[in-house]
C-alpha positions in Angstrom: 107.4 49.3 69.6 107.3 51.2 72.8 107.8 54.5 71.0 105.2 53.6 68.6 103.0 52.7 71.4 103.4 56.0 72.9 102.0 57.9 70.2 99.0 55.5 69.5 95.6 57.1 68.6 93.7 55.2 70.6 96.0 55.3 73.3 96.5 59.0 73.2 92.7 59.2 73.4 92.2 56.5 76.3 94.3 59.1 78.4 92.6 61.9 77.4 89.3 60.7 78.5 91.4 59.6 81.7 92.7 63.5 82.6 89.5 64.7 81.6 88.1 62.5 83.8 90.8 63.9 86.8 89.4 66.9 86.4 85.6 66.2 86.8 87.0 64.5 89.7 88.5 67.5 91.2 85.4 69.4 90.5 83.1 67.0 92.5 85.1 66.7 95.5 85.7 70.6 95.6 81.8 71.1 95.6 81.3 68.2 98.1 83.8 69.5 100.3 82.7 73.1 100.4 81.3 75.0 102.8 79.7 78.4 101.4 76.4 78.1 99.6 78.2 79.9 96.4 80.3 77.0 95.9 78.5 74.2 97.1 75.1 74.9 95.9 76.2 77.2 92.7 79.3 75.3 91.7 81.1 78.7 91.3 84.7 76.9 90.7 86.4 75.3 88.0 89.7 72.6 87.9 92.1 72.3 85.5 95.7 70.4 84.8 98.4 71.9 83.1 101.9 70.7 81.9 105.5 71.9 83.2 104.8 75.1 81.3 101.5 76.2 82.3 99.9 75.1 78.8 96.1 74.0 79.7 95.6 69.9 79.3 92.4 69.5 80.8 89.4 71.7 81.9 86.1 70.4 83.9 83.2 71.1 81.6 81.2 72.1 84.5 83.2 75.0 85.0 82.6 78.4 83.9 84.6 79.5 80.6 85.9 82.8 82.4 87.5 81.3 85.0 90.2 79.9 82.2 91.6 83.3 82.3 92.7 83.3 85.9 93.9 79.5 85.6 95.8 79.6 82.6 97.8 82.1 84.2 98.8 81.4 87.6 101.4 78.4 86.5 103.2 81.0 84.6 103.4 83.9 86.9 104.3 80.8 89.8 107.3 80.1 87.5 108.2 83.7 87.1 108.5 83.7 90.7 110.1 80.7 91.8 112.7 78.7 90.2 112.0 75.2 89.3 114.5 73.6 91.3 113.0 75.8 94.2 109.5 74.1 94.2 108.7 70.9 96.2 106.6 68.3 96.2 103.3 69.5 98.4 104.1 72.9 97.7 100.7 74.3 97.4 100.4 77.5 95.6 97.8 80.5 96.3 97.1 83.7 94.0 94.7 85.7 93.0 95.9 88.9 91.7 95.4 89.8 88.0 98.3 92.2 87.6 100.8 90.2 89.6 99.3 86.6 89.8 97.7 85.6 86.4 94.0 86.0 87.9 91.4 88.1 86.2 89.7 89.2 89.5 89.9 88.8 93.2 87.2 86.8 94.6 88.5 84.1 92.0 91.2 82.3 94.3 93.3 80.1 92.5 95.4 77.0 94.6 98.1 75.3 92.5 99.6 72.0 93.4 103.0 70.9 91.3 102.6 67.3 90.9 105.8 65.1 90.9 106.6 61.8 89.5 109.6 59.9 90.4 110.9 63.0 92.4 110.1 65.0 88.8 107.9 67.9 88.2 105.6 66.4 85.9 102.4 68.4 85.6 100.4 71.3 87.6 96.9 70.4 89.4 94.8 74.0 90.3 91.4 74.9 91.2 90.1 78.2 91.5 86.9 78.9 93.7 84.8 82.5 93.5 85.1 83.2 97.6 82.2 85.3 98.2 83.7 87.4 100.5 84.4 91.2 99.3 80.8 92.2 99.6 81.1 95.7 100.5 84.2 97.3 98.7 84.6 100.3 96.2 85.4 99.9 92.6 87.3 103.0 91.9 90.6 101.1 91.5 92.2 97.7 92.5 93.0 98.8 96.2 89.4 98.9 97.1 88.4 95.4 95.7 89.8 93.3 98.2 93.2 91.6 99.5 95.7 90.8 96.3 97.7 87.9 96.3 100.5 87.4 94.1 101.7 83.8 93.7 102.9 82.3 97.3 103.0 79.5 99.0 100.0 78.1 101.0 101.6 74.7 102.0 105.3 74.5 101.9 106.5 70.7 101.1 103.4 69.7 103.1 103.4 72.5 106.1 100.9 75.0 106.0 101.7 78.0 106.5 99.5 79.4 109.1 101.0 82.9 109.2 100.4 83.4 105.8 96.4 82.0 106.0 96.2 83.9 108.8 97.2 87.4 106.9 94.2 86.5 104.3 91.6 85.8 106.5 92.2 88.7 108.3 91.5 90.7 105.8 88.1 88.7 105.3 84.6 89.3 106.0 83.6 86.0 106.7 86.8 83.8 107.7 85.4 80.7 108.3 83.8 80.1 105.1 86.8 81.2 103.4 89.0 78.7 105.8 86.8 75.9 104.8 86.5 76.6 101.1 90.5 77.1 100.8 90.8 73.3 102.5 88.1 71.9 100.0 90.3 72.9 97.4 93.5 72.0 98.5 91.8 68.3 98.8 90.9 68.7 95.4 94.2 69.3 94.4 95.2 66.6 96.3 93.1 64.4 94.5 94.0 65.0 91.3 98.0 64.3 92.2 97.2 60.8 93.3 95.1 60.2 89.9 97.8 61.5 88.1 100.4 59.3 89.5 98.2 56.7 89.4 97.9 57.5 85.6 101.9 57.3 85.7 102.1 54.1 86.9 99.8 52.2 84.4 101.1 53.7 81.2 104.7 55.5 82.3 105.4 59.0 83.1 107.0 59.5 79.2 103.8 58.0 78.0 101.5 60.6 79.8 103.8 63.5 78.9 103.9 62.4 75.3 100.1 61.5 75.0 99.2 65.1 76.5 101.5 66.8 73.9 99.4 64.7 71.6 96.3 66.0 72.6 97.4 69.5 72.3 98.5 68.9 68.5 95.3 66.9 67.6 93.3 70.1 69.3 95.3 72.4 67.0 94.5 70.4 63.9 91.0 70.3 64.6 90.5 73.9 65.3 92.5 74.9 62.2 90.5 72.5 60.0 87.2 73.8 61.8 88.1 77.4 60.8 89.3 76.8 57.3 85.5 76.0 56.7 84.6 79.9 57.9 84.6 81.9 54.8 87.6 84.1 54.5 87.2 87.9 55.0 87.1 90.7 57.7 84.1 91.2 59.7 83.3 94.0 62.3 80.5 94.8 65.1 79.9 97.3 67.3 77.4 97.2 70.3 76.5 99.9 73.3 77.6 98.9 76.8 75.6 100.2 79.7 76.3 99.3 83.6 74.9 101.0 87.1 78.5 102.2 87.5 78.8 103.9 84.3 77.1 107.4 83.7 76.7 106.7 79.9 76.8 103.9 77.7 80.0 103.0 75.9 80.6 101.6 72.4 82.3 98.7 71.9 84.0 97.1 68.6 85.8 94.6 67.3 87.0 93.5 64.2 87.9 89.8 62.9 89.4 88.4 60.1 89.5 84.7 59.1 92.5 83.9 56.8 92.6 80.6 55.7 93.2 78.3 59.2 93.8 81.4 61.6 91.3 83.9 62.8 92.9 87.5 64.3 90.9 89.7 66.5 91.5 93.4 66.7 89.9 95.3 69.7 91.3 98.6 68.7 88.7 101.8 68.9 87.2 100.2 72.3 87.0 102.8 74.7 89.8 103.7 77.3 89.7 102.1 80.9 87.4 102.9 83.3 87.1 104.1 87.0 84.5 101.4 87.4 85.0 97.9 88.0 84.0 96.5 84.3 88.0 96.3 83.2 88.9 93.6 81.7 92.7 92.1 82.1 94.1 90.4 79.4 93.6 86.8 80.8 89.7 87.5 81.2 90.0 88.7 77.4 91.9 85.8 76.1 89.5 83.6 77.5 86.4 85.0 76.2 87.8 84.8 72.6 88.5 81.0 73.1 85.3 80.2 74.3 83.8 82.8 71.5 86.1 80.6 68.8 84.8 77.3 70.5 81.3 78.0 70.7 81.0 78.7 67.0 83.5 76.1 65.1 83.3 72.8 66.9 81.6 72.2 70.3 83.3 69.0 70.7 87.1 70.2 70.6 88.9 69.7 73.7 89.5 72.9 76.0 92.7 72.8 75.8 95.7 75.0 74.9 95.9 73.5 71.3 93.3 75.7 70.2 94.5 78.6 71.2 97.4 78.1 68.5 95.3 79.5 65.5 93.9 82.4 67.3 95.5 85.9 67.2 94.3 88.7 69.5 95.3 92.2 69.7 93.7 94.8 71.9 95.3 98.4 72.8 96.8 98.1 76.4 94.7 100.7 78.8 91.6 99.8 77.2 88.4 98.7 78.7 89.2 95.6 77.2 92.8 94.9 78.2 93.5 97.2 81.1 96.5 98.0 83.0 97.2 98.6 86.5 95.6 99.9 88.8 92.4 99.4 87.0 89.4 97.8 88.9 88.4 94.5 87.4 85.8 92.8 89.9 82.6 93.2 87.4 84.8 92.0 84.1 82.5 89.4 83.4 79.9 92.2 82.3 82.3 93.3 79.8 83.3 89.7 78.7 79.7 88.4 78.3 79.4 91.6 75.5 82.5 90.7 73.9 81.0 87.5 73.2 78.1 89.5 71.7 80.6 91.2 69.7 82.3 88.1 68.3 78.8 86.4 67.4 77.3 89.5 65.9 80.5 90.0 63.7 81.0 86.6 62.5 76.7 86.0 62.3 77.3 86.9 58.2 80.1 83.8 58.2 78.1 81.5 59.9 74.3 82.5 60.6 73.4 79.0 61.4 75.8 78.5 64.2 75.2 82.0 65.9 72.3 82.7 68.3 70.8 86.4 68.6 71.8 88.5 71.2 71.4 86.5 74.5 71.2 88.6 78.1 74.3 90.0 77.5 75.1 90.1 81.2 76.3 88.7 84.3 74.1 89.6 87.2 75.7 89.7 90.1 73.9 90.6 93.5 75.2 91.1 96.7 73.7 91.3 100.0 76.2 91.9 103.4 75.3 92.8 106.7 75.2 91.4 110.4 72.9 88.1 110.7 71.0 88.4 113.7 70.6 84.9 114.0 74.5 84.2 114.2 75.9 87.6 115.3 78.4 87.1 112.4 78.6 89.1 109.4 77.5 87.3 106.5 77.8 88.0 102.2 75.2 86.4 100.1 76.4 86.8 96.2 74.4 85.1 93.0 74.4 85.5 89.6 70.9 85.6 88.3 70.6 84.0 84.6 68.5 85.8 81.7 67.2 85.0 78.1 69.4 83.2 76.0 69.4 84.4 72.3 67.3 82.2 69.6 68.8 79.7 67.3 68.2 79.0 63.6 66.3 76.1 64.1 64.9 76.6 68.0 63.4 79.1 70.4 66.1 80.3 72.9 66.6 79.0 76.4 64.7 80.7 79.6 66.3 81.9 82.5 69.8 80.8 82.2 73.4 81.5 82.6 74.9 81.9 79.2 78.3 82.3 77.8 81.1 82.9 80.2 79.4 82.0 83.2 77.9 78.8 84.1 76.8 78.4 87.8 73.4 76.9 89.0 70.9 79.3 91.0 71.1 79.0 94.8 67.8 77.3 96.1 65.5 79.2 97.7 65.5 77.3 100.7 69.2 77.1 100.9 69.3 81.1 100.6 66.7 81.5 103.0 68.5 79.1 105.5 71.4 80.4 105.4 70.8 84.5 105.3 68.6 86.6 106.9 66.8 87.4 103.6 63.2 86.2 102.0 62.6 85.4 98.5 59.1 87.3 97.6 58.7 86.5 94.0 61.3 84.5 91.6 59.5 83.8 88.1 60.1 84.1 84.7 59.7 87.5 82.3 56.5 87.4 80.6 57.1 88.5 76.8 60.9 89.4 77.5 62.3 87.3 74.4 62.4 89.0 71.0 59.8 87.8 69.0 60.9 86.0 66.0 60.4 82.6 63.7 61.9 81.4 66.8 61.9 83.2 70.2 64.5 84.6 72.4 64.6 83.4 75.9 62.7 84.9 78.8 64.4 86.9 81.8 64.1 86.2 85.7 62.5 88.3 88.0 63.8 87.8 91.7 62.4 89.8 94.6 64.6 90.0 97.7 63.5 91.0 101.2 65.5 91.9 103.8 65.3 91.0 107.5 68.1 92.8 109.2 69.4 95.8 109.6 71.9 97.9 107.4 72.2 95.5 104.5 74.5 96.8 101.9 73.1 96.0 98.6 75.1 96.2 95.3 74.3 94.9 92.0 76.3 94.6 88.7 74.2 94.0 85.4 74.1 95.7 82.3 71.7 96.0 79.1 69.2 98.3 81.2 69.5 100.7 78.4 70.1 98.9 75.2 68.5 95.8 74.1 69.7 92.7 73.4 69.7 92.3 69.4 67.6 90.2 66.8 69.4 87.9 64.2 67.9 87.7 60.5 64.9 89.7 60.8 63.8 88.6 64.4 63.4 91.2 66.9 65.3 92.7 70.1 64.8 90.9 73.7 63.7 93.2 76.4 66.3 95.1 78.7 66.9 94.5 82.7 66.2 96.8 85.8 66.3 97.0 89.2 63.2 97.9 91.2 63.3 98.8 95.1 60.0 99.0 97.6 58.5 101.7 98.2 60.8 104.1 100.7 63.8 102.2 100.2 66.9 104.3 99.4 67.3 105.0 95.4 70.3 102.8 93.9 73.4 105.0 93.2 75.6 103.5 90.5 74.3 100.1 91.8 74.8 100.6 95.6 72.7 101.2 98.5 71.5 100.2 102.2 68.3 98.5 102.7 66.6 98.6 106.3 64.5 95.4 107.7 61.1 94.7 105.6 62.4 96.4 102.7 62.9 95.2 99.1 64.3 94.9 95.7 63.7 93.4 92.6 66.2 92.3 89.9 64.8 92.0 86.5 67.1 90.2 83.8 67.4 90.9 80.5 65.7 88.6 77.7 67.3 87.6 74.2 67.1 88.6 70.8 64.3 86.5 68.4 65.9 84.9 65.3 64.1 85.1 61.6 60.9 87.0 60.7 58.0 85.7 62.2 55.8 83.1 59.9 52.1 83.3 59.6 50.9 79.8 59.6 47.2 78.0 59.1 46.3 77.1 62.7 46.5 73.2 61.9 50.2 73.4 60.6 51.2 74.6 64.0 49.2 72.0 65.9 50.8 69.8 64.0 54.6 70.7 64.7 53.8 70.9 68.2 52.7 67.5 68.0 55.5 66.4 66.4 57.7 68.4 68.7 59.0 70.5 65.9 58.5 73.9 67.5 58.0 74.7 71.5 54.1 75.7 72.8 55.5 79.1 73.0 56.3 79.5 69.6 53.2 78.0 68.6 51.4 80.4 71.1 53.1 82.9 69.1 51.3 82.2 66.1 48.2 81.5 67.1 47.6 82.7 71.0 45.2 81.2 73.3 44.0 78.7 70.3 46.0 75.7 70.8 46.4 73.3 74.2 44.5 74.6 77.4 44.2 78.4 78.0 47.1 79.8 79.2 49.5 76.9 78.9 52.7 78.4 78.1 
């Protein structure tokens, strides 16, 4: 009876929900305890639980999908360096290196804590936080991008390793923020250890472990069933990729093969890695593919390692989508966003009702750093600005949102102007930046930032400045992105410039593609659809501008 109860479906579901609650509580604790605006306001962080082999059991839904790349690699990297018998209760490991630490870029620092139950290693709790610190760095290779940390103990059996922490902080531009945010991560991990142990006290250690294994198996079965509903076949797509660091566009490509209940992704033919920050390590590539599949097959599938078993990825080593040491990777999210577009574009003929038109295709990261005259200390302001989301088979795209591999919030203007010597002169949606169609693509964002300090270093990561987000099934393409400096400011060279007091920069993010051919309908029918909530006001205005509602209402 005991063994039967351990595998009972209801019990597995209850324990699975409890584990999901643990990671959500971890994430909430990290956000509340953090000091930097990038975490406490923008929630640029993620939490997860893993089994003893490093397989993901649960990940918080509020985190960024791309963070999975760093989280999924950390436990395996720890176990490669440290025998299990040398890992102690109270240890906390820190790591960020893409080549020796399971990371995907250096600002994403992971803290992993082993969970011991009755003296036996049972699970791992891990938090990732984007430490917005390295604001004035080069990106020719990994050595210019910040401090590389292989998995090492930040805390040893409950004792903080202050010498190691001092070494890390010495290499940071804003060390007080880093110290506080790392402590917030430690607090979140401690909470996870407590909650996991409480779960084991209630149901028994072996039951919880077996339930986690059963959850992975269930996710695998559900994934395979969903893939099996996609028509078998080979699907291909290419897209152009640009960014400020590249002098010319690169053509990215993917071939997807669906065979029964499995999917195969072949990235052969992609450009070689570049002397720029947009290279992608394998952990980031895998996280991107996993997200892309989940978004198309079943949004309710639990994000754990069971899903990965039916997905196979092949990418040439040394390419821009699977780079080798010592390629720079800080801007890998730009390329990852486009990989999602590739996969969605390839599978659009197979599942047209599930795929959106192309979204803004970028992770527009803006970095301002310099000396704050009010505090006399260095500051680093980082934000990723949203854009248009692609139109869908039944709805308009969303305006001014983070899409796909990113999931952070905007930084409120009040917080930004309080924390940094910067002023926001404009923050608005860009009219007509979404592609036209039966359903319209989402609008991009315009943000103008004026500096109030000497020698502020500005850096921008973005894409879609030359290529347009594509429309789908007759919808038109969305508008491109651009960066505009105020009169007299120095030009932006490969995404970088220095701004003086009073100078400003305007960032305009790309819109998104439309879906389906535009329809011509009678005003009465459009007004009826609008009143019944079947279409948005923007879609109604597209059919009959100026004839519906109040003038100028959008």
